MARVEXVEX-998903 format. One record per residue: chain; x negated, y, z of N, C-alpha, C, CB in turn. Coordinates in Angstrom, 1 decimal, decimal comma. Glycine has a CB too. Layout:
N
{'A'; {X; Y; Z}; {X; Y; Z}; {X; Y; Z}; {X; Y; Z}}
...
This chain:
145
{'A'; {-70,0; -32,6; -23,6}; {-68,9; -31,6; -23,6}; {-68,7; -31,1; -25,1}; {-69,2; -30,4; -22,7}}
{'A'; {-67,5; -30,8; -25,3}; {-67,1; -30,3; -26,7}; {-67,6; -28,9; -26,9}; {-65,6; -30,4; -26,9}}
{'A'; {-67,8; -28,6; -28,1}; {-68,1; -27,2; -28,5}; {-66,9; -26,4; -28,3}; {-68,7; -27,2; -30,0}}
{'A'; {-67,1; -25,1; -27,9}; {-65,9; -24,2; -27,7}; {-65,2; -24,0; -29,0}; {-66,4; -22,9; -27,1}}
{'A'; {-63,9; -23,9; -29,0}; {-63,1; -23,6; -30,2}; {-63,2; -22,2; -30,5}; {-61,7; -24,0; -30,0}}
{'A'; {-62,8; -21,8; -31,7}; {-62,9; -20,5; -32,2}; {-62,1; -19,5; -31,4}; {-62,4; -20,4; -33,7}}
{'A'; {-60,9; -19,9; -30,9}; {-60,1; -19,0; -30,1}; {-60,8; -18,7; -28,8}; {-58,7; -19,6; -29,9}}
{'A'; {-61,3; -19,7; -28,1}; {-62,0; -19,6; -26,9}; {-63,2; -18,7; -27,0}; {-62,4; -20,9; -26,3}}
{'A'; {-64,0; -18,9; -28,1}; {-65,2; -18,1; -28,3}; {-64,8; -16,6; -28,5}; {-65,9; -18,6; -29,5}}
{'A'; {-63,7; -16,4; -29,3}; {-63,3; -15,0; -29,5}; {-62,8; -14,3; -28,2}; {-62,2; -15,0; -30,6}}
{'A'; {-61,9; -15,0; -27,5}; {-61,4; -14,4; -26,3}; {-62,5; -14,2; -25,2}; {-60,3; -15,3; -25,7}}
{'A'; {-63,4; -15,1; -25,1}; {-64,5; -14,9; -24,1}; {-65,4; -13,7; -24,5}; {-65,4; -16,1; -24,0}}
{'A'; {-65,7; -13,6; -25,8}; {-66,5; -12,4; -26,3}; {-65,7; -11,1; -26,1}; {-66,9; -12,6; -27,7}}
{'A'; {-64,4; -11,2; -26,5}; {-63,6; -9,9; -26,4}; {-63,4; -9,5; -24,9}; {-62,3; -10,2; -27,0}}
{'A'; {-63,2; -10,5; -24,0}; {-63,0; -10,1; -22,6}; {-64,3; -9,6; -22,0}; {-62,5; -11,3; -21,8}}
{'A'; {-65,5; -10,2; -22,4}; {-66,8; -9,6; -21,9}; {-67,0; -8,2; -22,4}; {-68,0; -10,5; -22,4}}
{'A'; {-66,6; -7,9; -23,7}; {-66,8; -6,6; -24,3}; {-65,9; -5,6; -23,6}; {-66,6; -6,6; -25,8}}
{'A'; {-64,6; -5,9; -23,6}; {-63,6; -5,0; -23,1}; {-63,7; -4,7; -21,6}; {-62,2; -5,5; -23,4}}
{'A'; {-64,4; -5,6; -20,9}; {-64,6; -5,4; -19,4}; {-65,8; -4,5; -19,1}; {-64,7; -6,7; -18,7}}
{'A'; {-66,4; -4,0; -20,1}; {-67,6; -3,2; -19,8}; {-67,3; -1,7; -19,9}; {-68,7; -3,5; -20,8}}
{'A'; {-68,2; -0,9; -19,2}; {-68,0; 0,6; -19,2}; {-68,1; 1,1; -20,6}; {-69,0; 1,2; -18,3}}
{'A'; {-68,9; 0,6; -21,5}; {-69,0; 1,1; -22,8}; {-67,7; 1,0; -23,5}; {-70,1; 0,3; -23,6}}
{'A'; {-66,9; 0,0; -23,4}; {-65,6; -0,1; -24,0}; {-64,7; 0,9; -23,5}; {-65,0; -1,6; -23,8}}
{'A'; {-64,7; 1,1; -22,2}; {-63,8; 2,2; -21,6}; {-64,2; 3,5; -22,2}; {-63,9; 2,2; -20,1}}
{'A'; {-65,5; 3,8; -22,3}; {-66,0; 5,1; -22,8}; {-65,6; 5,2; -24,3}; {-67,6; 5,1; -22,7}}
{'A'; {-65,7; 4,2; -25,1}; {-65,2; 4,2; -26,5}; {-63,7; 4,6; -26,5}; {-65,5; 2,9; -27,2}}
{'A'; {-62,9; 3,9; -25,7}; {-61,5; 4,2; -25,7}; {-61,2; 5,6; -25,3}; {-60,7; 3,2; -24,8}}
{'A'; {-61,9; 6,1; -24,3}; {-61,7; 7,5; -23,8}; {-62,1; 8,4; -24,9}; {-62,5; 7,7; -22,5}}
{'A'; {-63,2; 8,1; -25,6}; {-63,7; 8,9; -26,7}; {-62,7; 9,0; -27,8}; {-65,0; 8,4; -27,3}}
{'A'; {-62,0; 7,9; -28,2}; {-61,0; 7,9; -29,2}; {-59,8; 8,8; -28,8}; {-60,5; 6,5; -29,5}}
{'A'; {-59,4; 8,7; -27,5}; {-58,3; 9,5; -27,0}; {-58,7; 11,0; -27,0}; {-57,9; 9,1; -25,6}}
{'A'; {-59,9; 11,3; -26,6}; {-60,4; 12,7; -26,6}; {-60,5; 13,2; -28,1}; {-61,8; 12,7; -26,0}}
{'A'; {-61,0; 12,4; -29,0}; {-61,1; 12,9; -30,4}; {-59,7; 13,1; -30,9}; {-61,8; 11,8; -31,3}}
{'A'; {-58,7; 12,2; -30,6}; {-57,3; 12,4; -31,0}; {-56,8; 13,8; -30,4}; {-56,4; 11,3; -30,6}}
{'A'; {-57,0; 14,0; -29,2}; {-56,5; 15,2; -28,5}; {-57,1; 16,5; -29,1}; {-56,8; 15,2; -27,0}}
{'A'; {-58,4; 16,4; -29,4}; {-59,1; 17,6; -30,0}; {-58,6; 17,9; -31,4}; {-60,6; 17,3; -30,1}}
{'A'; {-58,2; 16,9; -32,2}; {-57,7; 17,1; -33,5}; {-56,3; 17,5; -33,6}; {-57,9; 15,8; -34,3}}
{'A'; {-55,6; 17,6; -32,4}; {-54,2; 18,1; -32,4}; {-54,0; 19,4; -33,1}; {-53,8; 18,2; -31,0}}
{'A'; {-54,7; 20,4; -32,7}; {-54,5; 21,7; -33,4}; {-54,8; 21,6; -34,9}; {-55,4; 22,8; -32,8}}
{'A'; {-55,8; 20,8; -35,3}; {-56,1; 20,7; -36,7}; {-55,0; 20,1; -37,5}; {-57,4; 19,7; -36,8}}
{'A'; {-54,2; 19,2; -36,9}; {-53,1; 18,6; -37,6}; {-51,7; 19,3; -37,1}; {-53,0; 17,1; -37,3}}
{'A'; {-51,9; 20,4; -36,4}; {-50,7; 21,1; -35,9}; {-49,8; 20,3; -35,1}; {-49,9; 21,7; -37,1}}
{'A'; {-50,3; 19,4; -34,3}; {-49,6; 18,5; -33,4}; {-48,4; 17,8; -34,1}; {-49,1; 19,3; -32,2}}
{'A'; {-48,6; 17,4; -35,3}; {-47,6; 16,8; -36,2}; {-47,1; 15,5; -35,6}; {-48,0; 16,7; -37,6}}
{'A'; {-46,0; 15,1; -36,2}; {-45,4; 13,8; -35,8}; {-46,4; 12,6; -36,3}; {-44,0; 13,5; -36,5}}
{'A'; {-47,0; 12,8; -37,4}; {-48,0; 11,8; -37,9}; {-49,2; 11,7; -36,9}; {-48,5; 12,1; -39,3}}
{'A'; {-49,6; 12,9; -36,4}; {-50,7; 12,9; -35,4}; {-50,3; 12,1; -34,2}; {-51,1; 14,4; -35,1}}
{'A'; {-49,1; 12,3; -33,7}; {-48,6; 11,6; -32,5}; {-48,4; 10,1; -32,8}; {-47,3; 12,2; -32,0}}
{'A'; {-48,0; 9,8; -34,0}; {-47,7; 8,4; -34,4}; {-49,0; 7,6; -34,4}; {-47,0; 8,4; -35,7}}
{'A'; {-50,1; 8,3; -34,8}; {-51,4; 7,6; -34,9}; {-51,8; 7,0; -33,5}; {-52,5; 8,5; -35,4}}
{'A'; {-51,7; 7,8; -32,5}; {-52,1; 7,4; -31,1}; {-51,1; 6,4; -30,6}; {-52,3; 8,6; -30,2}}
{'A'; {-49,8; 6,6; -30,8}; {-48,8; 5,7; -30,3}; {-48,9; 4,3; -30,9}; {-47,4; 6,3; -30,6}}
{'A'; {-49,1; 4,3; -32,2}; {-49,2; 3,0; -32,9}; {-50,5; 2,3; -32,5}; {-49,2; 3,2; -34,5}}
{'A'; {-51,6; 3,0; -32,5}; {-52,9; 2,4; -32,1}; {-52,9; 1,8; -30,8}; {-54,0; 3,5; -32,2}}
{'A'; {-52,4; 2,6; -29,8}; {-52,4; 2,1; -28,4}; {-51,4; 0,9; -28,3}; {-52,0; 3,2; -27,4}}
{'A'; {-50,3; 1,0; -29,0}; {-49,3; -0,1; -28,9}; {-49,9; -1,4; -29,4}; {-48,0; 0,2; -29,7}}
{'A'; {-50,6; -1,3; -30,6}; {-51,2; -2,5; -31,1}; {-52,3; -3,1; -30,2}; {-51,8; -2,2; -32,5}}
{'A'; {-53,1; -2,2; -29,7}; {-54,2; -2,7; -28,8}; {-53,6; -3,3; -27,6}; {-55,2; -1,5; -28,5}}
{'A'; {-52,6; -2,7; -27,0}; {-52,0; -3,2; -25,8}; {-51,4; -4,6; -26,1}; {-50,9; -2,2; -25,2}}
{'A'; {-50,7; -4,7; -27,2}; {-50,1; -6,0; -27,5}; {-51,1; -7,1; -27,6}; {-49,3; -5,8; -28,9}}
{'A'; {-52,2; -6,8; -28,3}; {-53,3; -7,8; -28,5}; {-54,0; -8,1; -27,1}; {-54,3; -7,3; -29,5}}
{'A'; {-54,2; -7,1; -26,3}; {-54,8; -7,3; -25,0}; {-54,0; -8,2; -24,1}; {-55,1; -5,9; -24,3}}
{'A'; {-52,7; -8,1; -24,2}; {-51,9; -9,0; -23,4}; {-52,2; -10,5; -23,6}; {-50,4; -8,8; -23,6}}
{'A'; {-52,4; -10,8; -24,9}; {-52,7; -12,2; -25,2}; {-54,2; -12,6; -24,8}; {-52,5; -12,5; -26,7}}
{'A'; {-55,1; -11,6; -24,9}; {-56,4; -11,8; -24,5}; {-56,5; -12,0; -23,0}; {-57,3; -10,6; -24,9}}
{'A'; {-55,9; -11,2; -22,3}; {-55,9; -11,3; -20,8}; {-55,2; -12,6; -20,4}; {-55,1; -10,1; -20,2}}
{'A'; {-54,1; -13,0; -21,0}; {-53,5; -14,2; -20,6}; {-54,3; -15,4; -20,9}; {-52,1; -14,4; -21,4}}
{'A'; {-55,0; -15,5; -22,1}; {-55,9; -16,6; -22,4}; {-57,0; -16,7; -21,4}; {-56,4; -16,4; -23,9}}
{'A'; {-57,6; -15,6; -21,1}; {-58,7; -15,6; -20,1}; {-58,2; -16,0; -18,7}; {-59,3; -14,2; -20,0}}
{'A'; {-57,1; -15,5; -18,3}; {-56,5; -15,9; -17,0}; {-56,2; -17,4; -17,0}; {-55,2; -15,1; -16,7}}
{'A'; {-55,6; -17,9; -18,0}; {-55,3; -19,3; -18,1}; {-56,5; -20,2; -17,9}; {-54,5; -19,7; -19,4}}
{'A'; {-57,6; -19,8; -18,6}; {-58,8; -20,6; -18,6}; {-59,4; -20,5; -17,2}; {-59,8; -20,1; -19,6}}
{'A'; {-59,5; -19,3; -16,6}; {-60,1; -19,1; -15,3}; {-59,2; -19,9; -14,2}; {-60,1; -17,7; -14,9}}
{'A'; {-57,9; -19,8; -14,3}; {-57,1; -20,5; -13,4}; {-57,3; -22,0; -13,4}; {-55,6; -20,1; -13,6}}
{'A'; {-57,3; -22,5; -14,6}; {-57,5; -24,0; -14,8}; {-58,8; -24,4; -14,2}; {-57,4; -24,4; -16,3}}
{'A'; {-59,9; -23,7; -14,5}; {-61,2; -24,0; -13,9}; {-61,2; -23,9; -12,4}; {-62,3; -23,0; -14,5}}
{'A'; {-60,6; -22,9; -11,8}; {-60,5; -22,8; -10,4}; {-59,7; -23,9; -9,8}; {-59,8; -21,4; -10,0}}
{'A'; {-58,6; -24,4; -10,4}; {-57,8; -25,5; -9,9}; {-58,7; -26,8; -9,9}; {-56,6; -25,6; -10,7}}
{'A'; {-59,4; -27,0; -11,0}; {-60,2; -28,2; -11,0}; {-61,3; -28,2; -9,9}; {-60,9; -28,3; -12,4}}
{'A'; {-61,9; -27,0; -9,7}; {-62,9; -26,9; -8,6}; {-62,3; -27,2; -7,3}; {-63,5; -25,5; -8,6}}
{'A'; {-61,1; -26,6; -7,0}; {-60,4; -26,8; -5,7}; {-60,0; -28,3; -5,6}; {-59,1; -26,0; -5,6}}
{'A'; {-59,5; -28,9; -6,7}; {-59,2; -30,3; -6,6}; {-60,4; -31,2; -6,3}; {-58,6; -30,8; -8,0}}
{'A'; {-61,5; -30,8; -6,9}; {-62,8; -31,6; -6,6}; {-63,2; -31,4; -5,1}; {-63,9; -31,1; -7,5}}
{'A'; {-63,0; -30,2; -4,5}; {-63,3; -30,0; -3,1}; {-62,4; -30,9; -2,2}; {-63,2; -28,5; -2,7}}
{'A'; {-61,1; -30,9; -2,6}; {-60,2; -31,7; -1,8}; {-60,6; -33,2; -1,9}; {-58,7; -31,5; -2,3}}
{'A'; {-60,9; -33,6; -3,2}; {-61,2; -35,0; -3,4}; {-62,5; -35,4; -2,7}; {-61,4; -35,3; -4,9}}
{'A'; {-63,4; -34,6; -2,6}; {-64,7; -34,9; -2,0}; {-64,8; -34,7; -0,5}; {-65,8; -34,1; -2,7}}
{'A'; {-63,8; -34,0; 0,1}; {-63,9; -33,7; 1,5}; {-63,2; -34,9; 2,3}; {-63,2; -32,4; 1,8}}
{'A'; {-64,0; -35,4; 3,2}; {-63,5; -36,5; 4,0}; {-62,4; -35,9; 4,9}; {-64,7; -37,1; 4,9}}
{'A'; {-61,3; -36,6; 5,0}; {-60,2; -36,2; 5,9}; {-59,2; -35,3; 5,1}; {-60,7; -35,4; 7,0}}
{'A'; {-59,6; -34,9; 3,9}; {-58,6; -34,1; 3,1}; {-57,6; -35,0; 2,5}; {-59,3; -33,3; 2,0}}
{'A'; {-56,5; -34,5; 2,2}; {-55,4; -35,4; 1,6}; {-55,4; -35,2; 0,1}; {-54,1; -35,0; 2,2}}
{'A'; {-55,6; -36,3; -0,6}; {-55,6; -36,4; -2,0}; {-54,2; -36,0; -2,6}; {-56,1; -37,7; -2,6}}
{'A'; {-53,2; -36,2; -1,7}; {-51,9; -35,9; -2,2}; {-51,7; -34,4; -2,5}; {-50,9; -36,2; -1,1}}
{'A'; {-52,7; -33,6; -2,0}; {-52,7; -32,1; -2,3}; {-53,3; -31,8; -3,7}; {-53,4; -31,4; -1,2}}
{'A'; {-53,9; -32,8; -4,3}; {-54,4; -32,5; -5,6}; {-53,3; -32,2; -6,6}; {-55,2; -33,7; -6,1}}
{'A'; {-53,6; -31,2; -7,5}; {-52,7; -30,9; -8,6}; {-51,4; -30,4; -8,2}; {-52,5; -32,2; -9,4}}
{'A'; {-51,3; -29,7; -7,1}; {-50,1; -29,1; -6,5}; {-49,4; -28,1; -7,5}; {-50,3; -28,4; -5,2}}
{'A'; {-50,2; -27,5; -8,3}; {-49,7; -26,5; -9,2}; {-48,7; -27,1; -10,3}; {-50,8; -25,8; -10,0}}
{'A'; {-48,7; -28,4; -10,4}; {-47,8; -29,1; -11,3}; {-46,5; -29,4; -10,7}; {-48,5; -30,3; -11,8}}
{'A'; {-46,3; -29,2; -9,4}; {-45,0; -29,6; -8,7}; {-44,0; -28,5; -9,0}; {-45,3; -29,7; -7,2}}
{'A'; {-42,7; -28,9; -8,7}; {-41,6; -28,0; -8,8}; {-41,7; -27,0; -7,6}; {-40,2; -28,8; -8,8}}
{'A'; {-41,1; -25,9; -7,8}; {-41,1; -24,8; -6,8}; {-40,7; -25,3; -5,4}; {-40,3; -23,6; -7,2}}
{'A'; {-39,6; -26,1; -5,4}; {-39,0; -26,6; -4,1}; {-40,1; -27,5; -3,4}; {-37,7; -27,3; -4,3}}
{'A'; {-40,8; -28,3; -4,2}; {-41,8; -29,2; -3,6}; {-42,9; -28,4; -3,0}; {-42,3; -30,2; -4,6}}
{'A'; {-43,3; -27,3; -3,7}; {-44,4; -26,5; -3,2}; {-44,0; -25,8; -1,9}; {-44,8; -25,4; -4,3}}
{'A'; {-42,7; -25,4; -1,9}; {-42,2; -24,7; -0,7}; {-42,3; -25,7; 0,5}; {-40,8; -24,2; -0,9}}
{'A'; {-42,0; -27,0; 0,3}; {-42,1; -28,0; 1,4}; {-43,5; -28,0; 1,9}; {-41,6; -29,3; 0,9}}
{'A'; {-44,5; -28,1; 1,0}; {-45,9; -28,1; 1,5}; {-46,2; -26,9; 2,2}; {-46,8; -28,3; 0,2}}
{'A'; {-45,8; -25,7; 1,7}; {-46,1; -24,4; 2,3}; {-45,5; -24,3; 3,7}; {-45,6; -23,3; 1,4}}
{'A'; {-44,3; -24,8; 3,8}; {-43,7; -24,8; 5,1}; {-44,4; -25,6; 6,2}; {-42,2; -25,3; 5,0}}
{'A'; {-44,9; -26,8; 5,7}; {-45,6; -27,7; 6,6}; {-47,0; -27,0; 7,1}; {-45,9; -29,0; 5,9}}
{'A'; {-47,7; -26,4; 6,1}; {-48,9; -25,8; 6,5}; {-48,8; -24,5; 7,3}; {-49,7; -25,5; 5,2}}
{'A'; {-47,7; -23,8; 7,0}; {-47,4; -22,6; 7,9}; {-47,1; -23,0; 9,3}; {-46,2; -21,8; 7,3}}
{'A'; {-46,4; -24,1; 9,5}; {-46,2; -24,6; 10,8}; {-47,4; -25,1; 11,5}; {-45,1; -25,8; 10,8}}
{'A'; {-48,4; -25,7; 10,8}; {-49,7; -26,1; 11,3}; {-50,4; -24,8; 11,8}; {-50,5; -26,9; 10,3}}
{'A'; {-50,4; -23,8; 10,9}; {-51,1; -22,5; 11,3}; {-50,5; -21,9; 12,5}; {-51,1; -21,5; 10,1}}
{'A'; {-49,2; -21,9; 12,6}; {-48,6; -21,3; 13,8}; {-48,9; -22,1; 15,1}; {-47,0; -21,2; 13,6}}
{'A'; {-48,9; -23,4; 14,9}; {-49,2; -24,3; 16,1}; {-50,7; -24,0; 16,5}; {-49,0; -25,7; 15,7}}
{'A'; {-51,6; -23,8; 15,6}; {-53,0; -23,5; 15,9}; {-53,1; -22,2; 16,6}; {-53,9; -23,6; 14,7}}
{'A'; {-52,4; -21,2; 16,1}; {-52,5; -19,8; 16,7}; {-51,9; -19,8; 18,1}; {-51,8; -18,8; 15,8}}
{'A'; {-50,9; -20,6; 18,4}; {-50,1; -20,6; 19,6}; {-50,8; -21,4; 20,7}; {-48,7; -21,0; 19,4}}
{'A'; {-51,7; -22,3; 20,4}; {-52,3; -23,2; 21,4}; {-53,5; -22,6; 22,1}; {-52,6; -24,5; 20,8}}
{'A'; {-54,0; -23,3; 23,1}; {-55,2; -22,9; 23,8}; {-56,4; -23,2; 22,9}; {-55,3; -23,7; 25,1}}
{'A'; {-57,4; -22,4; 23,0}; {-58,6; -22,5; 22,1}; {-59,3; -23,9; 22,3}; {-59,6; -21,4; 22,4}}
{'A'; {-59,0; -24,6; 23,4}; {-59,7; -25,9; 23,7}; {-59,0; -27,1; 23,1}; {-59,8; -26,0; 25,2}}
{'A'; {-57,8; -26,8; 22,6}; {-57,0; -28,0; 22,1}; {-57,5; -28,3; 20,7}; {-55,5; -27,6; 22,1}}
{'A'; {-58,5; -29,2; 20,6}; {-59,1; -29,6; 19,3}; {-58,1; -30,3; 18,4}; {-60,3; -30,5; 19,6}}
{'A'; {-57,1; -31,0; 19,0}; {-56,1; -31,7; 18,2}; {-55,4; -30,7; 17,2}; {-55,1; -32,4; 19,0}}
{'A'; {-55,2; -29,5; 17,7}; {-54,5; -28,5; 16,9}; {-55,5; -27,5; 16,2}; {-53,6; -27,7; 17,8}}
{'A'; {-56,6; -27,2; 16,9}; {-57,5; -26,2; 16,3}; {-58,6; -26,8; 15,4}; {-58,2; -25,4; 17,4}}
{'A'; {-58,8; -28,0; 15,5}; {-59,8; -28,7; 14,7}; {-59,2; -29,1; 13,3}; {-60,4; -29,9; 15,4}}
{'A'; {-59,3; -30,3; 13,0}; {-58,7; -30,8; 11,8}; {-57,6; -31,8; 12,3}; {-59,7; -31,6; 10,9}}
{'A'; {-56,4; -31,3; 12,6}; {-55,3; -32,1; 13,1}; {-54,9; -33,2; 12,0}; {-54,1; -31,3; 13,5}}
{'A'; {-54,6; -34,3; 12,5}; {-54,1; -35,4; 11,6}; {-52,6; -35,0; 11,3}; {-54,2; -36,8; 12,3}}
{'A'; {-52,4; -34,8; 10,0}; {-51,0; -34,5; 9,6}; {-50,5; -35,7; 8,7}; {-51,0; -33,2; 8,8}}
{'A'; {-49,3; -35,9; 8,8}; {-48,7; -37,0; 8,1}; {-47,9; -36,4; 6,9}; {-47,7; -37,8; 9,0}}
{'A'; {-48,6; -36,4; 5,8}; {-48,0; -35,8; 4,5}; {-46,9; -36,7; 4,0}; {-49,1; -35,6; 3,5}}
{'A'; {-47,0; -38,0; 4,3}; {-46,0; -38,9; 3,8}; {-44,6; -38,6; 4,3}; {-46,3; -40,4; 4,2}}
{'A'; {-44,4; -38,1; 5,5}; {-43,1; -37,8; 6,1}; {-42,7; -36,4; 5,8}; {-43,1; -38,0; 7,6}}
{'A'; {-43,7; -35,5; 5,5}; {-43,4; -34,1; 5,4}; {-43,2; -33,6; 3,9}; {-44,4; -33,3; 6,0}}
{'A'; {-43,8; -34,3; 3,0}; {-43,8; -33,7; 1,6}; {-43,1; -34,6; 0,6}; {-45,3; -33,5; 1,2}}
{'A'; {-42,7; -34,1; -0,4}; {-42,0; -34,9; -1,5}; {-43,0; -35,8; -2,2}; {-41,3; -34,0; -2,5}}
{'A'; {-42,4; -36,8; -2,8}; {-43,2; -37,7; -3,6}; {-43,9; -36,9; -4,8}; {-42,4; -38,8; -4,2}}
{'A'; {-45,1; -37,2; -5,0}; {-45,9; -36,5; -6,1}; {-46,0; -37,5; -7,3}; {-47,3; -36,1; -5,7}}
């Protein structure tokens, strides 16, 4: 495996740090210190500008940090799900990599699986054809992948 790149290392470290109670306590401490110094600075515009600017910058940077972390986690989860589909006997490999399809194609798959779920809920508990692992024909029901 490749060594982690600098951006990945930074985002992983930052997300570990910012997700801890200590980071929250530090942020709350900064806000408290700012509020306490209000009378000292006579609640001036500069005093207000300091907290507004600081929080805006931190929020702006956190959006990118959160998105990078979310992208990495989502990609890893998709790969794990794809492997479960690939390794499960009776599963349809056509379902691999669905996240890459167009919205309309995803809706076609979703409609088919919702109909299977409804059919299973509406049938007798003894009907294994519906309640077990029913054989579905993805060739007729889903778009070309």
